[in-house]
Each structure stands twice: as C-alpha cells, then as structure tokens.
C-alpha positions in Angstrom: -13.5 22.4 -0.9 -13.1 20.8 2.5 -11.8 17.3 2.8 -14.4 15.0 4.3 -12.0 12.2 5.1 -11.4 11.4 8.8 -7.7 10.6 8.4 -4.6 11.4 6.4 -4.5 7.8 5.4 -8.0 7.8 3.9 -7.3 11.2 2.3 -4.1 9.8 0.6 -6.0 6.8 -0.7 -8.7 9.1 -2.1 -6.1 11.4 -3.6 -4.4 8.5 -5.4 -7.7 7.2 -6.7 -8.7 10.6 -7.9 -5.3 11.1 -9.6 -5.6 7.7 -11.3 -9.1 8.6 -12.5 -7.9 11.8 -14.0 -5.0 10.0 -15.7 -7.4 7.3 -17.0 -9.6 10.0 -18.6 -6.6 11.7 -20.2 -4.7 8.5 -21.2 -7.4 5.7 -21.4 -5.4 3.3 -23.6 -2.3 3.4 -21.4 -4.3 3.3 -18.2 -6.3 0.3 -19.4 -3.1 -1.6 -20.3 -1.5 -0.7 -17.0 -4.6 -1.8 -15.0 -4.8 -5.1 -17.0 -1.1 -5.8 -16.4 -1.3 -5.1 -12.6 -4.5 -7.1 -12.2 -2.7 -10.0 -13.8 0.3 -9.6 -11.6 -1.8 -9.5 -8.4 -4.1 -12.4 -9.4 -4.0 -15.5 -7.3 -1.2 -17.8 -8.6 1.5 -19.9 -7.1 1.9 -17.0 -4.7 -1.3 -16.0 -2.9 -2.7 -12.5 -3.2 -1.7 -11.8 0.4 1.9 -12.8 -0.3 1.9 -10.6 -3.4 0.6 -7.6 -1.3 3.3 -8.2 1.3 6.0 -8.2 -1.5 4.5 -5.0 -2.9 4.5 -3.4 0.5 8.2 -4.2 1.0 9.1 -2.8 -2.4 7.0 0.3 -1.7 8.8 0.9 1.6 12.2 0.5 0.0 11.2 2.9 -2.8 9.9 5.3 -0.2 6.6 5.7 -2.1 4.1 6.9 0.4 1.0 6.4 -1.7 2.0 2.8 -2.6 2.9 2.1 1.1 -0.6 3.1 2.2 -2.2 1.4 -0.8 -0.4 -1.9 -0.1 -0.9 -1.8 3.7 -4.6 -1.7 2.8 -4.1 -4.5 0.3 -2.3 -6.6 2.9 -5.1 -6.0 5.4 -7.8 -6.7 2.8 -6.1 -10.0 2.0 -6.0 -11.0 5.6 -2.4 -10.3 6.5 -1.9 -10.0 10.3 -0.1 -7.1 12.0 2.8 -9.5 12.6 3.1 -10.5 8.9 3.1 -6.8 7.9 5.7 -5.9 10.6 7.9 -8.8 9.5 7.7 -7.4 6.0 8.8 -4.1 7.4 11.7 -5.8 9.2 12.9 -7.6 6.1 12.7 -4.4 4.1 14.6 -2.6 6.8 17.4 -5.2 6.6 17.6 -4.6 2.9 16.9 -0.8 2.8 18.4 0.3 6.1 17.2 3.1 8.3 15.5 5.0 5.6 13.3 2.0 4.8 12.7 1.1 8.4 11.6 4.7 9.2 8.7 4.3 6.8 7.7 1.1 8.5 7.7 2.4 12.1 5.8 5.5 11.1 3.6 5.4 8.0 3.0 1.7 8.0 2.1 1.7 11.6 -0.3 4.7 11.1 -1.9 3.0 8.2 -2.4 -0.3 10.0 -4.0 1.5 13.0 -6.3 3.7 10.9 -7.3 1.1 8.3 -7.8 -1.7 10.8 -9.2 0.3 13.7 -6.4 -1.2 15.8 -5.2 1.7 18.0 -3.3 -0.4 20.5 0.2 0.5 19.4 
C-alpha cells in the first residue's frame, strides 16, 4: 500500500497514531488509563498548555525519541509557540543533553517546524 502522505513528518505522525490505535484495540484498559493520565498532565493549569508542550519537546529531544519530538513540535505549534520559543527549547535541551540532543534540534525539529507550519525559510 502506497503512503499518501506528502512528508516524512506527516507519515511519522500517521504511523504513531496508527500504532496507538492498534495498541488501544489490543489493550483497551491500559490505553484508556494512559490517555486519561496524559490528558490530565497536559491540561491547562499553573503551566499553560504551550509551556507543557515545550517541556515535553525538550524531554523528547533529550530522550532522542523521534516520534515524540515530531508529536510535540506539532503540539507546540498547535498551542501557538513561535519558532523562537521552540528553538530556545532546543538550545536549553542542548545545554543539558549535549551534541546528541542538539543534533535532533537542528535536524528533526527544524524539519518538523518547516513542514508542519509551512515555513520553508530556514
């Protein structure tokens, strides 16, 4: 079956959602509890949803989890984070995680920002 997605970023998001759907069918109780927990964690609180997405992006970069990096770049953009806020998150993560973390920020994060926001100026 040919992939109908225009980018590797969109394809990765689809692949993740497809995998979570399959997991949810096989393990509905666990999946439901996981989703309930994460929804509560990302709900507006003392920290805004945008701040929580930026934190999650930094953790994802440090963990070198490509699916989560893409997912949380999208979350940052969906919550109104600017390119500068996202790149500052990359920089802080690089300060903590070194070159391995920074390499994800200057490659995958940048690609995701460009493809998900339509900003092809970098």
